[in-house]
N, CA, C and O atoms as CSV, one atom per row, in Angstrom:
chain,resi,resn,atom,element,x,y,z
A,1,MET,N,N,-35.355,-10.322,-18.809
A,1,MET,CA,C,-35.314,-10.299,-17.377
A,1,MET,C,C,-34.274,-11.363,-16.921
A,1,MET,O,O,-33.464,-11.123,-16.025
A,2,ARG,N,N,-34.334,-12.524,-17.567
A,2,ARG,CA,C,-33.454,-13.625,-17.119
A,2,ARG,C,C,-31.996,-13.317,-17.441
A,2,ARG,O,O,-31.091,-13.635,-16.669
A,3,LYS,N,N,-31.779,-12.660,-18.654
A,3,LYS,CA,C,-30.407,-12.251,-18.995
A,3,LYS,C,C,-29.803,-11.200,-18.048
A,3,LYS,O,O,-28.615,-11.206,-17.727
A,4,ALA,N,N,-30.702,-10.299,-17.625
A,4,ALA,CA,C,-30.359,-9.208,-16.708
A,4,ALA,C,C,-29.952,-9.775,-15.422
A,4,ALA,O,O,-28.975,-9.334,-14.816
A,5,MET,N,N,-30.698,-10.772,-14.972
A,5,MET,CA,C,-30.417,-11.400,-13.682
A,5,MET,C,C,-29.057,-12.147,-13.745
A,5,MET,O,O,-28.239,-12.034,-12.831
A,6,ARG,N,N,-28.839,-12.891,-14.811
A,6,ARG,CA,C,-27.525,-13.573,-15.002
A,6,ARG,C,C,-26.390,-12.576,-14.993
A,6,ARG,O,O,-25.374,-12.822,-14.342
A,7,LEU,N,N,-26.518,-11.485,-15.674
A,7,LEU,CA,C,-25.493,-10.471,-15.728
A,7,LEU,C,C,-25.206,-9.927,-14.301
A,7,LEU,O,O,-24.049,-9.778,-13.908
A,8,ILE,N,N,-26.252,-9.644,-13.563
A,8,ILE,CA,C,-26.069,-9.170,-12.202
A,8,ILE,C,C,-25.376,-10.154,-11.328
A,8,ILE,O,O,-24.464,-9.819,-10.572
A,9,LEU,N,N,-25.833,-11.411,-11.443
A,9,LEU,CA,C,-25.109,-12.462,-10.656
A,9,LEU,C,C,-23.663,-12.589,-11.070
A,9,LEU,O,O,-22.781,-12.669,-10.215
A,10,ALA,N,N,-23.393,-12.611,-12.410
A,10,ALA,CA,C,-22.033,-12.698,-12.900
A,10,ALA,C,C,-21.173,-11.562,-12.448
A,10,ALA,O,O,-20.032,-11.810,-12.059
A,11,LEU,N,N,-21.634,-10.316,-12.468
A,11,LEU,CA,C,-20.886,-9.162,-12.040
A,11,LEU,C,C,-20.689,-9.224,-10.481
A,11,LEU,O,O,-19.621,-8.873,-9.980
A,12,SER,N,N,-21.686,-9.652,-9.769
A,12,SER,CA,C,-21.548,-9.802,-8.341
A,12,SER,C,C,-20.388,-10.817,-7.992
A,12,SER,O,O,-19.568,-10.583,-7.104
A,13,PHE,N,N,-20.384,-11.943,-8.749
A,13,PHE,CA,C,-19.423,-12.971,-8.504
A,13,PHE,C,C,-18.014,-12.403,-8.838
A,13,PHE,O,O,-17.060,-12.632,-8.095
A,14,LEU,N,N,-17.899,-11.635,-10.002
A,14,LEU,CA,C,-16.603,-11.101,-10.369
A,14,LEU,C,C,-16.086,-10.139,-9.324
A,14,LEU,O,O,-14.899,-10.123,-8.997
A,15,GLY,N,N,-17.006,-9.330,-8.803
A,15,GLY,CA,C,-16.599,-8.346,-7.747
A,15,GLY,C,C,-16.190,-9.057,-6.484
A,15,GLY,O,O,-15.194,-8.690,-5.860
A,16,ALA,N,N,-16.911,-10.035,-6.109
A,16,ALA,CA,C,-16.598,-10.784,-4.890
A,16,ALA,C,C,-15.346,-11.540,-5.000
A,16,ALA,O,O,-14.698,-11.767,-3.978
A,17,THR,N,N,-14.934,-11.961,-6.181
A,17,THR,CA,C,-13.716,-12.720,-6.350
A,17,THR,C,C,-12.492,-11.796,-6.683
A,17,THR,O,O,-11.407,-12.290,-6.992
A,18,GLY,N,N,-12.680,-10.536,-6.618
A,18,GLY,CA,C,-11.601,-9.645,-6.832
A,18,GLY,C,C,-11.246,-9.405,-8.279
A,18,GLY,O,O,-10.170,-8.878,-8.560
A,19,ALA,N,N,-12.089,-9.761,-9.190
A,19,ALA,CA,C,-11.853,-9.631,-10.659
A,19,ALA,C,C,-12.283,-8.292,-11.125
A,19,ALA,O,O,-12.985,-8.185,-12.130
A,20,ALA,N,N,-11.878,-7.227,-10.413
A,20,ALA,CA,C,-12.252,-5.915,-10.835
A,20,ALA,C,C,-11.466,-5.497,-12.127
A,20,ALA,O,O,-11.743,-4.469,-12.744
A,21,CYS,N,N,-10.554,-6.289,-12.464
A,21,CYS,CA,C,-9.735,-6.001,-13.712
A,21,CYS,C,C,-10.497,-6.378,-14.939
A,21,CYS,O,O,-9.987,-6.257,-16.053
A,22,PHE,N,N,-11.684,-6.824,-14.765
A,22,PHE,CA,C,-12.570,-7.258,-15.925
A,22,PHE,C,C,-12.729,-6.179,-16.905
A,22,PHE,O,O,-12.846,-6.489,-18.090
A,23,ALA,N,N,-12.749,-4.937,-16.545
A,23,ALA,CA,C,-12.906,-3.912,-17.507
A,23,ALA,C,C,-11.623,-3.489,-18.261
A,23,ALA,O,O,-11.618,-2.492,-18.983
A,24,GLY,N,N,-10.625,-4.206,-18.091
A,24,GLY,CA,C,-9.349,-3.937,-18.829
A,24,GLY,C,C,-8.273,-3.321,-17.998
A,24,GLY,O,O,-7.143,-3.200,-18.471
A,25,ASP,N,N,-8.569,-2.903,-16.727
A,25,ASP,CA,C,-7.532,-2.388,-15.875
A,25,ASP,C,C,-6.802,-3.503,-15.286
A,25,ASP,O,O,-7.309,-4.182,-14.393
A,26,SER,N,N,-5.558,-3.738,-15.775
A,26,SER,CA,C,-4.708,-4.780,-15.110
A,26,SER,C,C,-3.702,-4.143,-14.160
A,26,SER,O,O,-3.000,-3.197,-14.516
A,27,PRO,N,N,-3.651,-4.652,-13.007
A,27,PRO,CA,C,-2.623,-4.091,-12.057
A,27,PRO,C,C,-1.203,-4.241,-12.580
A,27,PRO,O,O,-0.850,-5.286,-13.126
A,28,LYS,N,N,-0.402,-3.229,-12.422
A,28,LYS,CA,C,0.960,-3.265,-12.835
A,28,LYS,C,C,1.854,-3.697,-11.665
A,28,LYS,O,O,1.738,-3.158,-10.564
A,29,LYS,N,N,2.710,-4.629,-11.894
A,29,LYS,CA,C,3.597,-5.082,-10.857
A,29,LYS,C,C,4.654,-3.975,-10.607
A,29,LYS,O,O,5.177,-3.379,-11.548
A,30,THR,N,N,4.942,-3.727,-9.352
A,30,THR,CA,C,5.979,-2.797,-9.016
A,30,THR,C,C,7.289,-3.323,-9.524
A,30,THR,O,O,7.627,-4.500,-9.408
A,31,THR,N,N,8.075,-2.298,-10.146
A,31,THR,CA,C,9.413,-2.733,-10.606
A,31,THR,C,C,10.390,-2.601,-9.493
A,31,THR,O,O,10.153,-1.927,-8.490
A,32,THR,N,N,11.547,-3.289,-9.701
A,32,THR,CA,C,12.573,-3.256,-8.684
A,32,THR,C,C,13.178,-1.855,-8.643
A,32,THR,O,O,13.620,-1.422,-7.578
A,33,ALA,N,N,13.215,-1.129,-9.765
A,33,ALA,CA,C,13.708,0.271,-9.744
A,33,ALA,C,C,12.787,1.148,-8.847
A,33,ALA,O,O,13.297,1.999,-8.118
A,34,GLN,N,N,11.496,0.965,-8.885
A,34,GLN,CA,C,10.557,1.693,-8.052
A,34,GLN,C,C,10.782,1.448,-6.611
A,34,GLN,O,O,10.789,2.350,-5.774
A,35,ASN,N,N,10.981,0.084,-6.331
A,35,ASN,CA,C,11.252,-0.297,-4.989
A,35,ASN,C,C,12.466,0.211,-4.459
A,35,ASN,O,O,12.545,0.543,-3.276
A,36,GLN,N,N,13.509,0.302,-5.324
A,36,GLN,CA,C,14.828,0.846,-4.860
A,36,GLN,C,C,14.718,2.276,-4.422
A,36,GLN,O,O,15.374,2.711,-3.475
A,37,GLU,N,N,13.867,3.013,-5.133
A,37,GLU,CA,C,13.710,4.443,-4.854
A,37,GLU,C,C,13.038,4.634,-3.372
A,37,GLU,O,O,13.394,5.548,-2.628
A,38,VAL,N,N,12.111,3.757,-3.046
A,38,VAL,CA,C,11.433,3.976,-1.786
A,38,VAL,C,C,12.025,3.088,-0.659
A,38,VAL,O,O,11.695,3.278,0.511
A,39,ALA,N,N,12.896,2.124,-1.018
A,39,ALA,CA,C,13.406,1.270,-0.011
A,39,ALA,C,C,14.177,2.032,1.098
A,39,ALA,O,O,14.882,2.995,0.793
A,40,GLY,N,N,14.055,1.622,2.355
A,40,GLY,CA,C,14.722,2.225,3.457
A,40,GLY,C,C,13.929,2.149,4.646
A,40,GLY,O,O,12.896,1.480,4.663
A,41,GLU,N,N,14.373,2.844,5.732
A,41,GLU,CA,C,13.707,2.936,7.029
A,41,GLU,C,C,13.065,4.294,7.183
A,41,GLU,O,O,13.709,5.309,6.918
A,42,TYR,N,N,11.824,4.343,7.598
A,42,TYR,CA,C,11.095,5.626,7.754
A,42,TYR,C,C,10.641,5.706,9.207
A,42,TYR,O,O,10.136,4.723,9.749
A,43,LEU,N,N,10.807,6.816,9.818
A,43,LEU,CA,C,10.389,7.152,11.229
A,43,LEU,C,C,9.420,8.307,11.189
A,43,LEU,O,O,9.486,9.169,10.313
A,44,CYS,N,N,8.518,8.311,12.155
A,44,CYS,CA,C,7.492,9.329,12.310
A,44,CYS,C,C,7.662,10.018,13.634
A,44,CYS,O,O,7.279,9.412,14.635
A,45,PRO,N,N,8.189,11.205,13.757
A,45,PRO,CA,C,8.447,11.885,15.014
A,45,PRO,C,C,7.121,12.106,15.793
A,45,PRO,O,O,7.185,12.179,17.020
A,46,SER,N,N,5.945,12.215,15.172
A,46,SER,CA,C,4.783,12.481,15.962
A,46,SER,C,C,3.993,11.249,16.253
A,46,SER,O,O,2.875,11.351,16.759
A,47,SER,N,N,4.529,10.060,15.953
A,47,SER,CA,C,3.837,8.810,16.320
A,47,SER,C,C,4.281,8.408,17.722
A,47,SER,O,O,5.404,8.690,18.141
A,48,ALA,N,N,3.383,7.749,18.430
A,48,ALA,CA,C,3.683,7.204,19.786
A,48,ALA,C,C,4.632,6.015,19.664
A,48,ALA,O,O,5.392,5.719,20.586
A,49,SER,N,N,4.582,5.350,18.539
A,49,SER,CA,C,5.483,4.203,18.322
A,49,SER,C,C,6.836,4.751,17.696
A,49,SER,O,O,6.802,5.576,16.782
A,50,LYS,N,N,7.870,4.332,18.148
A,50,LYS,CA,C,9.198,4.698,17.571
A,50,LYS,C,C,9.771,3.647,16.639
A,50,LYS,O,O,10.918,3.739,16.202
A,51,ALA,N,N,8.932,2.623,16.335
A,51,ALA,CA,C,9.374,1.562,15.432
A,51,ALA,C,C,9.400,2.093,13.982
A,51,ALA,O,O,8.443,2.731,13.545
A,52,PRO,N,N,10.432,1.846,13.280
A,52,PRO,CA,C,10.491,2.349,11.821
A,52,PRO,C,C,9.632,1.494,10.924
A,52,PRO,O,O,9.446,0.301,11.164
A,53,VAL,N,N,9.116,2.111,9.900
A,53,VAL,CA,C,8.588,1.270,8.748
A,53,VAL,C,C,9.721,0.994,7.868
A,53,VAL,O,O,10.400,1.903,7.391
A,54,ARG,N,N,9.944,-0.275,7.637
A,54,ARG,CA,C,11.061,-0.699,6.795
A,54,ARG,C,C,10.570,-1.204,5.389
A,54,ARG,O,O,9.748,-2.117,5.314
A,55,LEU,N,N,11.027,-0.666,4.416
A,55,LEU,CA,C,10.651,-1.133,3.033
A,55,LEU,C,C,11.902,-1.671,2.332
A,55,LEU,O,O,12.907,-0.968,2.226
A,56,SER,N,N,11.841,-2.902,1.862
A,56,SER,CA,C,12.957,-3.535,1.206
A,56,SER,C,C,12.798,-3.452,-0.306
A,56,SER,O,O,11.685,-3.406,-0.832
A,57,ALA,N,N,13.939,-3.433,-0.991
A,57,ALA,CA,C,13.861,-3.336,-2.453
A,57,ALA,C,C,13.118,-4.554,-3.121
A,57,ALA,O,O,12.642,-4.502,-4.256
A,58,ASN,N,N,13.071,-5.606,-2.335
A,58,ASN,CA,C,12.427,-6.879,-2.915
A,58,ASN,C,C,10.901,-6.795,-2.814
A,58,ASN,O,O,10.227,-7.748,-3.206
A,59,GLY,N,N,10.332,-5.707,-2.311
A,59,GLY,CA,C,8.886,-5.554,-2.250
A,59,GLY,C,C,8.260,-6.006,-0.924
A,59,GLY,O,O,7.043,-6.161,-0.828
A,60,ASN,N,N,9.122,-6.221,0.119
A,60,ASN,CA,C,8.589,-6.578,1.403
A,60,ASN,C,C,8.687,-5.414,2.396
A,60,ASN,O,O,9.576,-4.571,2.274
A,61,TRP,N,N,7.782,-5.364,3.377
A,61,TRP,CA,C,7.849,-4.295,4.393
A,61,TRP,C,C,7.815,-4.954,5.781
A,61,TRP,O,O,7.401,-6.104,5.932
A,62,GLY,N,N,8.255,-4.200,6.774
A,62,GLY,CA,C,8.200,-4.631,8.154
A,62,GLY,C,C,7.941,-3.443,9.038
A,62,GLY,O,O,8.382,-2.334,8.735
A,63,TRP,N,N,7.237,-3.650,10.122
A,63,TRP,CA,C,7.013,-2.585,11.093
A,63,TRP,C,C,6.708,-3.257,12.414
A,63,TRP,O,O,5.700,-3.954,12.526
A,64,ASP,N,N,7.586,-3.062,13.460
A,64,ASP,CA,C,7.368,-3.719,14.756
A,64,ASP,C,C,7.277,-5.234,14.515
A,64,ASP,O,O,8.208,-5.791,13.933
A,65,ILE,N,N,6.234,-5.914,14.921
A,65,ILE,CA,C,6.129,-7.326,14.719
A,65,ILE,C,C,5.403,-7.746,13.435
A,65,ILE,O,O,5.229,-8.931,13.148
A,66,TYR,N,N,4.987,-6.721,12.674
A,66,TYR,CA,C,4.206,-6.992,11.472
A,66,TYR,C,C,5.065,-6.903,10.214
A,66,TYR,O,O,6.103,-6.245,10.143
A,67,ALA,N,N,4.519,-7.647,9.205
A,67,ALA,CA,C,5.279,-7.639,7.906
A,67,ALA,C,C,4.330,-8.036,6.826
A,67,ALA,O,O,3.241,-8.545,7.095
A,68,GLY,N,N,4.763,-7.791,5.508
A,68,GLY,CA,C,4.000,-8.155,4.401
A,68,GLY,C,C,4.641,-7.746,3.133
A,68,GLY,O,O,5.868,-7.655,3.103
A,69,ASP,N,N,3.906,-7.482,2.044
A,69,ASP,CA,C,4.534,-7.011,0.834
A,69,ASP,C,C,3.863,-5.705,0.482
A,69,ASP,O,O,2.823,-5.375,1.053
A,70,TYR,N,N,4.437,-4.944,-0.456
A,70,TYR,CA,C,3.859,-3.685,-0.920
A,70,TYR,C,C,3.967,-3.576,-2.393
A,70,TYR,O,O,4.769,-4.242,-3.049
A,71,GLN,N,N,3.084,-2.664,-2.925
A,71,GLN,CA,C,3.138,-2.252,-4.363
A,71,GLN,C,C,3.144,-0.767,-4.448
A,71,GLN,O,O,2.656,-0.081,-3.551
A,72,ILE,N,N,3.667,-0.281,-5.473
A,72,ILE,CA,C,3.647,1.194,-5.717
A,72,ILE,C,C,2.862,1.474,-6.948
A,72,ILE,O,O,3.089,0.832,-7.973
A,73,ALA,N,N,1.927,2.423,-6.900
A,73,ALA,CA,C,1.163,2.804,-8.044
A,73,ALA,C,C,0.599,4.184,-7.777
A,73,ALA,O,O,0.151,4.478,-6.669
A,74,ASN,N,N,0.622,5.028,-8.796
A,74,ASN,CA,C,0.004,6.379,-8.774
A,74,ASN,C,C,0.560,7.202,-7.617
A,74,ASN,O,O,-0.178,7.931,-6.955
A,75,GLY,N,N,1.912,7.078,-7.369
A,75,GLY,CA,C,2.483,7.901,-6.337
A,75,GLY,C,C,2.266,7.506,-4.950
A,75,GLY,O,O,2.511,8.281,-4.025
A,76,ALA,N,N,1.787,6.259,-4.763
A,76,ALA,CA,C,1.528,5.788,-3.423
A,76,ALA,C,C,2.012,4.325,-3.187
A,76,ALA,O,O,2.187,3.540,-4.119
A,77,VAL,N,N,2.207,4.025,-1.926
A,77,VAL,CA,C,2.580,2.646,-1.549
A,77,VAL,C,C,1.352,2.023,-0.948
A,77,VAL,O,O,0.721,2.617,-0.073
A,78,THR,N,N,0.991,0.821,-1.402
A,78,THR,CA,C,-0.102,0.089,-0.757
A,78,THR,C,C,0.495,-1.137,-0.118
A,78,THR,O,O,1.226,-1.894,-0.757
A,79,PHE,N,N,0.187,-1.327,1.117
A,79,PHE,CA,C,0.745,-2.297,1.972
A,79,PHE,C,C,-0.258,-3.503,2.077
A,79,PHE,O,O,-1.446,-3.317,2.339
A,80,ASN,N,N,0.279,-4.747,1.859
A,80,ASN,CA,C,-0.483,-5.950,2.029
A,80,ASN,C,C,0.022,-6.685,3.229
A,80,ASN,O,O,1.234,-6.684,3.447
A,81,GLY,N,N,-0.815,-7.322,4.036
A,81,GLY,CA,C,-0.351,-8.069,5.136
A,81,GLY,C,C,-1.332,-7.882,6.266
A,81,GLY,O,O,-2.500,-7.548,6.068
A,82,VAL,N,N,-0.805,-8.116,7.486
A,82,VAL,CA,C,-1.600,-8.008,8.678
A,82,VAL,C,C,-0.987,-7.029,9.671
A,82,VAL,O,O,0.198,-7.154,9.981
A,83,GLY,N,N,-1.704,-6.112,10.155
A,83,GLY,CA,C,-1.241,-5.118,11.136
A,83,GLY,C,C,-0.406,-4.012,10.589
A,83,GLY,O,O,0.040,-4.052,9.442
A,84,GLY,N,N,-0.198,-3.036,11.403
A,84,GLY,CA,C,0.637,-1.854,11.066
A,84,GLY,C,C,0.176,-1.205,9.842
A,84,GLY,O,O,-1.020,-0.961,9.683
A,85,PRO,N,N,1.107,-0.897,8.921
A,85,PRO,CA,C,0.806,-0.113,7.693
A,85,PRO,C,C,-0.314,-0.800,6.757
A,85,PRO,O,O,-0.960,-0.115,5.964
A,86,ALA,N,N,-0.496,-2.105,6.884
A,86,ALA,CA,C,-1.580,-2.774,6.143
A,86,ALA,C,C,-2.906,-2.316,6.623
A,86,ALA,O,O,-3.885,-2.475,5.893
A,87,THR,N,N,-3.027,-1.735,7.841
A,87,THR,CA,C,-4.315,-1.334,8.351
A,87,THR,C,C,-4.466,0.235,8.253
A,87,THR,O,O,-5.548,0.765,8.507
A,88,TRP,N,N,-3.390,0.944,7.889
A,88,TRP,CA,C,-3.385,2.401,7.866
A,88,TRP,C,C,-3.895,2.926,6.485
A,88,TRP,O,O,-4.259,4.099,6.400
A,89,GLY,N,N,-3.931,2.173,5.505
A,89,GLY,CA,C,-4.208,2.637,4.152
A,89,GLY,C,C,-2.954,3.038,3.386
A,89,GLY,O,O,-1.854,3.028,3.939
A,90,PRO,N,N,-3.123,3.397,2.096
A,90,PRO,CA,C,-1.996,3.764,1.227
A,90,PRO,C,C,-1.176,4.914,1.824
A,90,PRO,O,O,-1.715,5.746,2.553
A,91,ALA,N,N,0.098,4.960,1.522
A,91,ALA,CA,C,0.959,6.079,1.918
A,91,ALA,C,C,1.392,6.783,0.635
A,91,ALA,O,O,1.845,6.166,-0.329
A,92,VAL,N,N,1.225,8.160,0.674
A,92,VAL,CA,C,1.615,9.011,-0.435
A,92,VAL,C,C,3.082,9.104,-0.390
A,92,VAL,O,O,3.620,9.303,0.700
A,93,ILE,N,N,3.825,8.973,-1.519
A,93,ILE,CA,C,5.236,9.055,-1.605
A,93,ILE,C,C,5.608,10.505,-1.843
A,93,ILE,O,O,5.126,11.144,-2.779
A,94,GLY,N,N,6.484,11.019,-0.970
A,94,GLY,CA,C,7.002,12.388,-1.156
A,94,GLY,C,C,8.511,12.318,-1.247
A,94,GLY,O,O,9.084,11.229,-1.297
A,95,ARG,N,N,9.152,13.462,-1.268
A,95,ARG,CA,C,10.628,13.493,-1.231
A,95,ARG,C,C,11.195,13.032,0.062
A,95,ARG,O,O,11.328,13.811,1.006
A,96,GLY,N,N,11.548,11.718,0.125
A,96,GLY,CA,C,12.102,11.146,1.327
A,96,GLY,C,C,11.019,10.936,2.425
A,96,GLY,O,O,11.351,10.810,3.604
A,97,THR,N,N,9.708,10.900,2.020
A,97,THR,CA,C,8.678,10.761,3.065
A,97,THR,C,C,7.614,9.747,2.516
A,97,THR,O,O,7.458,9.504,1.319
A,98,LEU,N,N,6.919,9.201,3.521
A,98,LEU,CA,C,5.662,8.474,3.280
A,98,LEU,C,C,4.595,9.128,4.179
A,98,LEU,O,O,4.813,9.260,5.383
A,99,THR,N,N,3.486,9.526,3.634
A,99,THR,CA,C,2.464,10.127,4.365
A,99,THR,C,C,1.245,9.274,4.468
A,99,THR,O,O,0.620,9.018,3.439
A,100,PHE,N,N,0.855,8.816,5.618
A,100,PHE,CA,C,-0.373,8.062,5.841
A,100,PHE,C,C,-1.381,9.048,6.348
A,100,PHE,O,O,-1.070,9.991,7.076
A,101,THR,N,N,-2.646,8.788,5.923
A,101,THR,CA,C,-3.761,9.481,6.503
A,101,THR,C,C,-4.540,8.448,7.268
A,101,THR,O,O,-5.100,7.548,6.643
A,102,TYR,N,N,-4.611,8.516,8.549
A,102,TYR,CA,C,-5.239,7.522,9.381
A,102,TYR,C,C,-6.153,8.219,10.353
A,102,TYR,O,O,-5.723,9.060,11.142
A,103,ARG,N,N,-7.399,7.867,10.290
A,103,ARG,CA,C,-8.468,8.423,11.166
A,103,ARG,C,C,-8.454,9.933,11.098
A,103,ARG,O,O,-8.563,10.603,12.125
A,104,GLY,N,N,-8.322,10.469,9.918
A,104,GLY,CA,C,-8.347,11.939,9.742
A,104,GLY,C,C,-7.040,12.678,10.036
A,104,GLY,O,O,-6.962,13.888,9.826
A,105,ARG,N,N,-6.058,12.004,10.495
A,105,ARG,CA,C,-4.751,12.617,10.754
A,105,ARG,C,C,-3.709,12.218,9.786
A,105,ARG,O,O,-3.688,11.078,9.323
A,106,GLU,N,N,-2.839,13.128,9.463
A,106,GLU,CA,C,-1.666,12.775,8.611
A,106,GLU,C,C,-0.481,12.454,9.497
A,106,GLU,O,O,-0.209,13.141,10.482
A,107,PHE,N,N,0.201,11.417,9.133
A,107,PHE,CA,C,1.373,10.973,9.808
A,107,PHE,C,C,2.472,10.861,8.699
A,107,PHE,O,O,2.392,10.061,7.768
A,108,VAL,N,N,3.485,11.720,8.881
A,108,VAL,CA,C,4.589,11.741,7.920
A,108,VAL,C,C,5.741,11.006,8.433
A,108,VAL,O,O,6.309,11.339,9.473
A,109,TYR,N,N,6.097,9.999,7.709
A,109,TYR,CA,C,7.247,9.202,8.055
A,109,TYR,C,C,8.401,9.632,7.199
A,109,TYR,O,O,8.284,9.641,5.974
A,110,GLN,N,N,9.531,9.994,7.807
A,110,GLN,CA,C,10.746,10.436,7.101
A,110,GLN,C,C,11.743,9.421,6.928
A,110,GLN,O,O,12.088,8.701,7.864
A,111,LYS,N,N,12.278,9.320,5.643
A,111,LYS,CA,C,13.288,8.383,5.340
A,111,LYS,C,C,14.640,8.716,6.069
A,111,LYS,O,O,15.147,9.834,5.982
A,112,GLN,N,N,15.175,7.732,6.764
A,112,GLN,CA,C,16.389,7.967,7.535
A,112,GLN,C,C,17.564,8.194,6.588
A,112,GLN,O,O,17.655,7.531,5.555
A,113,GLY,N,N,18.443,9.096,6.911
A,113,GLY,CA,C,19.585,9.470,6.061
A,113,GLY,C,C,19.239,10.502,5.048
A,113,GLY,O,O,20.106,10.888,4.264
A,114,GLN,N,N,18.002,10.984,5.015
A,114,GLN,CA,C,17.561,11.990,4.058
A,114,GLN,C,C,16.940,13.166,4.827
A,114,GLN,O,O,15.722,13.181,5.000
A,115,GLN,N,N,17.651,14.062,5.254
A,115,GLN,CA,C,17.119,15.204,5.975
A,115,GLN,C,C,16.993,16.515,5.108
A,115,GLN,O,O,16.554,17.549,5.612
């Protein structure tokens, strides 16, 4: 019983500290080549905001007054930071597009210069 309680506490602590990689899944850092492929400005014609989402090849993003960094994994971009894309959830990478699903709606941002 005591061992089980220690294990539960240890796992709770690991989960709370973000050590979900405990089971062997280590996050892979986005490569510059991956960033180069998605880098650019993206606009969404159906969005009320006309501010573009900007992705830099160095792994940084910007939108309106917000900014942060991003990673690419499993065909999606995950945004870290405060505001904007960091609150929308991951964006699925398409051919010249980023698709966010926010509050049950899809918002497709199109890369400028790729029609």
